[in-house]
C-alpha positions in Angstrom: 70.2 331.6 230.2 69.6 330.4 226.6 69.7 333.1 224.0 66.3 333.2 222.3 67.8 334.5 219.1 70.1 331.5 218.8 67.1 329.3 219.1 65.3 331.2 216.4 68.3 331.1 214.1 68.6 327.3 214.1 70.1 325.9 217.3 67.2 323.6 218.1 66.3 320.0 217.6 62.9 320.6 216.0 63.8 323.6 214.0 63.5 321.8 210.7 59.9 321.0 211.5 58.9 324.6 212.1 61.0 326.7 209.8 58.3 326.9 207.2 55.6 327.9 209.7 54.4 331.4 208.9 54.2 332.3 212.6 57.8 331.2 213.1 58.9 333.3 210.1 57.0 336.3 211.6 58.8 335.7 215.0 62.1 335.7 213.1 61.3 338.9 211.4 60.2 340.5 214.7 63.5 339.4 216.4 65.8 340.4 213.6 68.3 343.0 214.7 67.0 343.0 218.3 69.1 342.4 221.4 68.1 339.4 223.7 66.7 342.0 226.1 64.5 343.6 223.4 63.3 340.1 222.4 62.5 339.3 226.0 60.5 342.5 226.3 58.5 341.8 223.1 57.7 338.3 224.5 56.6 339.8 227.8 54.4 342.3 226.1 52.8 339.7 223.8 52.1 337.4 226.8 50.7 340.2 228.8 48.3 341.2 226.0 47.0 337.6 225.7 46.9 336.8 229.4 49.6 334.2 229.2 52.0 333.5 232.1 55.5 334.4 230.7 57.3 331.9 232.9 55.1 329.0 231.7 55.3 330.1 228.1 59.2 330.2 228.3 59.2 326.8 229.9 57.2 325.4 227.1 59.4 327.2 224.5 62.5 325.6 226.0 60.8 322.2 226.0 60.0 322.5 222.3 63.7 322.8 221.6 64.9 320.1 224.0 66.6 322.6 226.4 
């Protein structure tokens, strides 16, 4: 499994395009100092609150980074 923190820290093809995005910066702040399991739980909670399918959201996230 791909480590989401590695993606947020710069291991993605499109990172240069989104680094200045305020939402991306907020995601980095939320993930700072968290384990991959804690980040995954945050993502699950956010998706659940918004009625988003976590598996589909993760699939789209991976596609954004060419993984």
